[in-house]
N, C-alpha and C positions, 0 to 999 in steps of 0.2 A: 674224657674226650680220646678218641682212638687216634694213633698216629699213622697219617695218611698222606703227609704232604712234606716236601722239602723245606717248607717255610714255617713249619712249627718251631716254637721257641724251645730253649733247653727246658724250661720248666714245663711245657706242654708234653715234650717227649718223656721227660722224667716221671711224669705224673702217669702217662700212659704205661710205661715201663712197670711202675709200681702196681698197676692194675692188671699186670700179667700179659701185656701186649708184646709177643715175641718179635714182632717187626721192629718195635721202637727200641727193645733190648739189643737186636742185631745191628740196628743203626747206631747205637751208642758204642758198641765194640768195633763196628767198621770204622767210625770217626776217630776213635781215641786210642785204640790198641797199639798203633805203631808209635805214636808220640809217647805213650807210657812206657813201652819197651825202651825206647830211647832214653828217657828220663831215668828209668831204673838202672840202666847200664852206666849213665852218667854219674849218678851217685856214687859208683864204685864201692857200695856197701858190700857187694859180692862180684867177684870178677869172673864168676860162673854164670854163663848165659842160661844154662838151664836152670839154675835157681831164680833168676829174675822171670824167666818164661813160666815157670811153676807158680811163682807168687802171683803173675799176672792172671793166669788161669784161675787159680784159687780165688782170687778177688772177685772176678766176674761170676764165678759159681756161687760164692757167698752173697754177692749181690742179688742175684736171682733168687736164692733160697730165702733170703730176709727181706726182700723188696717191700712187702707190705708194712714193714715197721721202719723204713728208712725216712729221714727227714726229706722235705722238699729242698731243691736246689735250683737256682736261676743260672748256675755255671757248672755244668757236668764236668767239664775238664778240670776245674778247680777241685772239685769234690773227689775225682778220681786220683788226681795227683797226690793229694794228702792221704788218701786211703792206701795207695800203693807204697808210699814211702813209709808209713806206719807199719804195714804189713811186712815189708822188707826188714825193717829194723827189728821186729819181733821175731822174724824167722832166723835171722843171723845174730840176733842180740848185739847189734851194733852199738858201740859207745862213742858218740859224737865228742865226748870230753878228751878223747885220744887225738882227735884230729881237728882242731879248732884255729881260728885266727884271731890274732890280737886286732881289736877293732877300736879305733880311736872314736870315742863317742862325741868329741867336741866338733868333729868334722860335719858339715852340712850334709844331709842324706841326698840331695839333688845336685851337689856340685859338679857331678861328673858330668851332667848334661851340658855344661857349658863348654866342654871339650869337643863336642860333636858339631862342628861347625862348618867344615869343608872337606871335600874329597882331594887327596893328593894323588896324582897319576904317578905311577912308577913304570920302570922299563922291564922289570922282571916278568916273567911269564907267570900266568895265572897258577899254573901246576906248582910252580916253586914257591909262590906266596902261600898257596895252600899247605904245602908241606911244612913250611916254616911256622906257619900259624898252628898246625896240629901239633907239632913238637912243643911249641910254646904253651898250648891250651893244656896238653897233657901234663906240662910241668906246674900247672897251678895247683893250689891245695885242693882238697875235696870240697870244700865250702865254696871257694872261689868258682870252680867249674860248675857247681850246680846253680849258683846265683846267675852265672853268665847265660847258662842254658836256660833257665827259667825265664830270664828277662828278655833275650834276644831271639831265642828259637821259639819259645812257646808263649811269648808276648804277655806274660803275666805283669800286672802292675806290682810296684813296690810293696803295697799294702798286703796283696795277695801273696807275694813272696815271703814277706814278714811271717804270715800266718803259717805257710807251708814249712819253712825253715825254723820257725819258733824263735825268731829274733825281733827286735823291736824295729820300728820304721827307719830311724836313723842308721842303725847297723847295717841294714840292707843296701842303702845307699853308698855308705862308706866301703862295704865289701865289694860291691860293683866297681866303685871308683878305684880302689886298690888292684882289683883284678884287671881292669883295663889298662892301667898305667903299667903293670907288670907285662902284659902282653905287648904293649907299645914299646917298652924298654927292650923285650927279648927279640922282636922281629923288625923294629925300627920302621914301622908304618903308621900311618894315621889312625886314630881310633875309628874314625868314620869308615875307612877303607876296611878295617878290621870288621865292622858290622856288615858290610857289604858282602864279604865273603864267608863270614863265619858259617852261615847255614849250608854252604856248599859242601864242607867236609862232615858236618855232623849229622847230616841226614843219613 
C-alpha cells in the first residue's frame, strides 16, 4: 500500500517505506528527526552535537539500506528512539553502570501520579520559572533527565520507557517519582506547574 495520505497509520507508513516508498521515508524523517535529535542530546551520552547528528543521519541511512529486512512496527517513534539510543551507545561505547540511580524497588511504580492534582499559581514571571527549571533539570542525573524527557515531552508510556531504558516497570515509576520530587525541591513549585512549563525550555 503506497503512502499517500496524512491519515495512514504508523504500520501502513512503515510498510510503505519498507517497500521502497521514498515519500513515506521522507515523512518518517520529517515527523521524527527533530524529536530524535532532542532525545539524543538529552541522553548526554555525548555532549558533541555533531556526534548526535551524525548518528541520527547514519541511523536513517542504515534504515533505508536495510529496509526490506526490518520488522514491522505500529509505533515508529518508539522504534526509532530505541534504535538511536543503541546506536549512540555503540558509537561512544557509553557505560551506563557509571551513571546510575539507586532505585527503591519497594515503591509503587505509579505513586507519582497522585502528586499531580492541582495547578499552583505563582507570581514569578514565566521567564524566571523557566530559568530555574532549566537549572534544576540540568542538575538531575542522566537517567532522571532521560526518563522525564521520555515521559512528559515524548509521551511514552511507562512500559515503553522501561523497554527503551532497559529497566523494569516499577523502576521507571520510581525514577520518575524521584526526579519530580528533586525538581520540586529545587525550584519550589508544584509538580503540575513543572509539567506545564517543562516543554517550553526543552524544545
